[in-house]
ZAKOLMI-761994 format. One record per residue (C-alpha): x, y, z; residue in one letter. Coordinates in nm, 3 decimals. Example, Ala and Ser with C-alpha at 12.3 -4.5 7.8 and 13.67 -1.06 7.14 Angstrom:
REM residues 2
+---------+---------+---------+--------+
:      px :      py :      pz : residu :
+---------+---------+---------+--------+
:   1.230 :  -0.450 :   0.780 :      A :
:   1.367 :  -0.106 :   0.714 :      S :
+---------+---------+---------+--------+
This chain:
REM residues 221
+---------+---------+---------+--------+
:      px :      py :      pz : residu :
+---------+---------+---------+--------+
:   1.975 :   3.176 :  -0.480 :      M :
:   2.033 :   3.107 :  -0.105 :      S :
:   2.393 :   3.110 :  -0.009 :      E :
:   2.445 :   2.694 :   0.035 :      F :
:   2.308 :   2.682 :  -0.341 :      N :
:   2.574 :   2.948 :  -0.441 :      E :
:   2.878 :   2.833 :  -0.256 :      R :
:   2.825 :   2.439 :  -0.224 :      Y :
:   2.557 :   2.267 :  -0.421 :      R :
:   2.797 :   2.210 :  -0.711 :      A :
:   3.080 :   2.093 :  -0.472 :      R :
:   2.858 :   1.846 :  -0.313 :      F :
:   2.699 :   1.720 :  -0.617 :      E :
:   3.025 :   1.534 :  -0.736 :      K :
:   3.077 :   1.395 :  -0.458 :      L :
:   2.944 :   1.069 :  -0.257 :      S :
:   2.771 :   0.993 :   0.075 :      S :
:   3.073 :   0.773 :   0.133 :      T :
:   3.301 :   1.041 :   0.065 :      N :
:   3.153 :   1.245 :   0.315 :      L :
:   3.117 :   0.958 :   0.585 :      A :
:   3.463 :   0.901 :   0.546 :      D :
:   3.600 :   1.257 :   0.577 :      A :
:   3.330 :   1.309 :   0.868 :      L :
:   3.453 :   1.005 :   1.056 :      D :
:   3.868 :   1.133 :   0.981 :      A :
:   3.740 :   1.480 :   1.139 :      L :
:   3.576 :   1.306 :   1.423 :      G :
:   3.242 :   1.408 :   1.370 :      L :
:   2.918 :   1.186 :   1.379 :      R :
:   2.703 :   1.207 :   1.052 :      G :
:   2.629 :   0.887 :   0.891 :      A :
:   2.295 :   0.766 :   0.898 :      T :
:   2.217 :   0.358 :   0.863 :      Y :
:   1.909 :   0.184 :   0.683 :      G :
:   1.723 :   0.507 :   0.538 :      I :
:   1.738 :   0.443 :   0.177 :      R :
:   1.604 :   0.583 :  -0.171 :      P :
:   1.285 :   0.416 :  -0.246 :      M :
:   1.315 :   0.362 :  -0.628 :      W :
:   1.668 :   0.290 :  -0.802 :      H :
:   1.674 :   0.580 :  -1.044 :      T :
:   1.603 :   0.861 :  -0.765 :      M :
:   1.879 :   1.120 :  -0.784 :      G :
:   2.028 :   1.254 :  -0.510 :      K :
:   1.922 :   1.479 :  -0.254 :      V :
:   2.140 :   1.717 :  -0.152 :      I :
:   2.045 :   2.068 :   0.099 :      G :
:   2.033 :   2.227 :   0.441 :      P :
:   1.719 :   2.062 :   0.634 :      V :
:   1.389 :   2.164 :   0.778 :      V :
:   1.337 :   1.931 :   1.055 :      T :
:   1.010 :   1.771 :   1.165 :      V :
:   0.944 :   1.568 :   1.494 :      K :
:   0.667 :   1.331 :   1.501 :      L :
:   0.535 :   1.202 :   1.817 :      T :
:   0.279 :   0.924 :   1.893 :      A :
:  -0.119 :   1.080 :   1.844 :      A :
:  -0.315 :   1.088 :   2.190 :      G :
:  -0.523 :   1.344 :   2.372 :      L :
:  -0.319 :   1.600 :   2.269 :      T :
:  -0.414 :   1.716 :   1.895 :      K :
:  -0.207 :   1.844 :   1.621 :      G :
:  -0.317 :   2.169 :   1.479 :      K :
:  -0.209 :   2.081 :   1.134 :      H :
:  -0.124 :   1.767 :   0.884 :      H :
:   0.225 :   1.693 :   0.971 :      L :
:   0.473 :   1.838 :   0.729 :      G :
:   0.257 :   2.088 :   0.634 :      I :
:   0.460 :   2.389 :   0.843 :      K :
:   0.785 :   2.235 :   0.713 :      A :
:   0.671 :   2.273 :   0.352 :      I :
:   0.591 :   2.640 :   0.425 :      E :
:   0.889 :   2.696 :   0.565 :      A :
:   1.135 :   2.563 :   0.334 :      A :
:   1.301 :   2.734 :   0.077 :      N :
:   1.414 :   2.656 :  -0.260 :      A :
:   1.675 :   2.335 :  -0.278 :      G :
:   1.627 :   2.252 :   0.101 :      D :
:   1.563 :   1.908 :   0.244 :      V :
:   1.309 :   1.801 :   0.476 :      I :
:   1.399 :   1.574 :   0.761 :      L :
:   1.141 :   1.359 :   0.935 :      I :
:   1.221 :   1.221 :   1.298 :      D :
:   0.941 :   0.944 :   1.299 :      N :
:   1.226 :   0.741 :   1.547 :      G :
:   1.261 :   0.448 :   1.285 :      G :
:   0.890 :   0.394 :   1.300 :      R :
:   0.769 :   0.168 :   1.001 :      V :
:   0.426 :   0.099 :   1.106 :      D :
:   0.305 :   0.387 :   1.004 :      T :
:   0.350 :   0.653 :   0.711 :      S :
:   0.442 :   0.997 :   0.784 :      C :
:   0.476 :   1.127 :   0.430 :      W :
:   0.254 :   1.071 :   0.087 :      G :
:   0.159 :   1.221 :  -0.224 :      G :
:  -0.026 :   1.515 :  -0.114 :      I :
:   0.297 :   1.607 :   0.078 :      L :
:   0.511 :   1.564 :  -0.221 :      A :
:   0.338 :   1.730 :  -0.458 :      N :
:   0.322 :   2.030 :  -0.231 :      G :
:   0.664 :   2.001 :  -0.132 :      A :
:   0.777 :   1.994 :  -0.539 :      K :
:   0.586 :   2.319 :  -0.602 :      L :
:   0.793 :   2.491 :  -0.349 :      K :
:   1.117 :   2.372 :  -0.485 :      G :
:   1.231 :   2.145 :  -0.197 :      V :
:   1.506 :   1.897 :  -0.292 :      S :
:   1.358 :   1.623 :  -0.138 :      G :
:   1.235 :   1.450 :   0.211 :      V :
:   1.468 :   1.208 :   0.432 :      V :
:   1.270 :   0.990 :   0.680 :      I :
:   1.381 :   0.786 :   0.977 :      D :
:   1.041 :   0.634 :   0.941 :      G :
:   0.836 :   0.483 :   0.623 :      A :
:   0.628 :   0.690 :   0.387 :      M :
:   0.366 :   0.570 :   0.143 :      R :
:   0.217 :   0.693 :  -0.197 :      D :
:   0.503 :   0.556 :  -0.347 :      L :
:   0.405 :   0.568 :  -0.737 :      D :
:   0.286 :   0.952 :  -0.648 :      D :
:   0.579 :   1.050 :  -0.540 :      C :
:   0.754 :   0.882 :  -0.815 :      I :
:   0.497 :   1.031 :  -1.097 :      D :
:   0.597 :   1.402 :  -0.898 :      A :
:   0.946 :   1.347 :  -0.937 :      E :
:   0.998 :   1.403 :  -0.579 :      F :
:   1.283 :   1.228 :  -0.415 :      S :
:   1.202 :   1.029 :  -0.110 :      V :
:   1.486 :   0.866 :   0.113 :      Y :
:   1.307 :   0.630 :   0.413 :      A :
:   1.345 :   0.306 :   0.601 :      R :
:   1.049 :   0.148 :   0.369 :      G :
:   0.711 :   0.165 :   0.237 :      T :
:   0.366 :   0.120 :   0.438 :      V :
:   0.013 :   0.180 :   0.335 :      V :
:  -0.127 :   0.292 :   0.687 :      A :
:  -0.229 :   0.646 :   0.749 :      T :
:  -0.029 :   0.878 :   0.987 :      A :
:  -0.391 :   0.965 :   1.095 :      R :
:  -0.486 :   0.910 :   1.432 :      G :
:  -0.128 :   0.739 :   1.477 :      R :
:   0.145 :   0.988 :   1.504 :      I :
:   0.160 :   1.379 :   1.487 :      M :
:   0.384 :   1.645 :   1.428 :      E :
:   0.535 :   1.759 :   1.774 :      E :
:   0.747 :   2.044 :   1.645 :      A :
:   0.916 :   2.185 :   1.323 :      T :
:   1.236 :   2.328 :   1.307 :      N :
:   1.403 :   2.195 :   1.605 :      C :
:   1.692 :   1.975 :   1.690 :      M :
:   1.615 :   1.591 :   1.637 :      V :
:   1.776 :   1.275 :   1.608 :      Q :
:   1.823 :   1.104 :   1.240 :      F :
:   1.943 :   0.750 :   1.237 :      G :
:   2.178 :   0.794 :   1.556 :      G :
:   2.252 :   1.103 :   1.439 :      V :
:   2.221 :   1.482 :   1.616 :      Q :
:   2.049 :   1.700 :   1.345 :      V :
:   1.964 :   2.087 :   1.403 :      R :
:   1.763 :   2.312 :   1.125 :      P :
:   2.026 :   2.437 :   0.841 :      G :
:   2.248 :   2.115 :   0.896 :      D :
:   2.303 :   1.967 :   0.565 :      I :
:   2.164 :   1.633 :   0.432 :      A :
:   2.309 :   1.474 :   0.159 :      F :
:   2.140 :   1.137 :   0.009 :      G :
:   2.244 :   0.877 :  -0.287 :      D :
:   2.229 :   0.483 :  -0.339 :      R :
:   2.426 :   0.435 :  -0.077 :      S :
:   2.201 :   0.641 :   0.207 :      G :
:   2.216 :   0.945 :   0.413 :      V :
:   2.476 :   1.158 :   0.575 :      V :
:   2.433 :   1.464 :   0.773 :      I :
:   2.689 :   1.718 :   0.743 :      V :
:   2.720 :   1.972 :   1.087 :      P :
:   2.618 :   2.350 :   0.915 :      Q :
:   2.951 :   2.505 :   1.070 :      E :
:   3.184 :   2.189 :   0.970 :      K :
:   3.076 :   2.246 :   0.567 :      V :
:   3.419 :   2.380 :   0.458 :      E :
:   3.632 :   2.141 :   0.668 :      E :
:   3.410 :   1.835 :   0.518 :      V :
:   3.429 :   1.915 :   0.212 :      L :
:   3.786 :   1.965 :   0.198 :      A :
:   3.856 :   1.640 :   0.294 :      K :
:   3.566 :   1.451 :   0.136 :      A :
:   3.692 :   1.625 :  -0.181 :      E :
:   4.059 :   1.525 :  -0.123 :      Q :
:   3.965 :   1.114 :  -0.066 :      L :
:   3.776 :   1.146 :  -0.348 :      F :
:   4.086 :   1.255 :  -0.562 :      D :
:   4.293 :   0.994 :  -0.410 :      K :
:   4.035 :   0.688 :  -0.471 :      E :
:   4.000 :   0.835 :  -0.814 :      E :
:   4.342 :   0.822 :  -0.880 :      A :
:   4.374 :   0.446 :  -0.721 :      M :
:   4.124 :   0.358 :  -0.962 :      V :
:   4.280 :   0.507 :  -1.250 :      A :
:   4.606 :   0.313 :  -1.146 :      M :
:   4.422 :  -0.011 :  -1.182 :      M :
:   4.277 :   0.082 :  -1.490 :      K :
:   4.609 :   0.123 :  -1.623 :      S :
:   4.752 :  -0.189 :  -1.582 :      G :
:   4.891 :  -0.188 :  -1.204 :      K :
:   4.719 :  -0.447 :  -0.975 :      S :
:   4.560 :  -0.384 :  -0.674 :      A :
:   4.798 :  -0.518 :  -0.441 :      I :
:   5.042 :  -0.227 :  -0.608 :      E :
:   4.785 :   0.048 :  -0.607 :      V :
:   4.702 :  -0.020 :  -0.201 :      D :
:   5.061 :  -0.018 :  -0.134 :      S :
:   5.100 :   0.314 :  -0.287 :      E :
:   4.811 :   0.487 :  -0.128 :      F :
:   4.805 :   0.263 :   0.201 :      N :
:   4.409 :   0.276 :   0.180 :      Y :
:   4.330 :   0.110 :   0.508 :      E :
:   4.515 :   0.429 :   0.664 :      K :
:   4.340 :   0.693 :   0.441 :      M :
:   4.179 :   0.865 :   0.704 :      L :
:   4.427 :   0.954 :   0.932 :      K :
+---------+---------+---------+--------+
């Protein structure tokens, strides 16, 4: 079992992307992305260290492998494949063959700043995909892999190999690998406060009373 799975996975699983985004904001860190969502509503969370893929337009320089293959090979069980396609939604950069290959390798899921296809195949494989949308157009002849396991941009956030991707129904958050302990501790603190607020309202306190006690507007200070 990897160090991440041993030390952190269970702690991350209890949280939400919004807990983590608030913690990142409180600590002055950039990690909240936008517009990258689960591709079906019953899909589970995606959590793990990332193997990155950087894509570029196809042209006279040819790629040596189909995009994503090297990332699957490099991934360990529980990792997340993260694809930077610059937000393009006119062409796919992930599909059923890749999903099945990644699933067999034990990959936690894929998060894509771009579009995917073969959604039915991914659902059948029970392989989680977060993306900007679906499209039928193949990557072949349109885009190619520029590099694997390099620094990329993902939904406006800098991401390096080994940073932590977390996805749930609200979206995707990136946690810098050297800030995991700090971000988790803050996110857990915020989670506990929010749980206490809900419990108080369920016990009969009004929303205004609860807000006065917890000062929600300044909880990130």
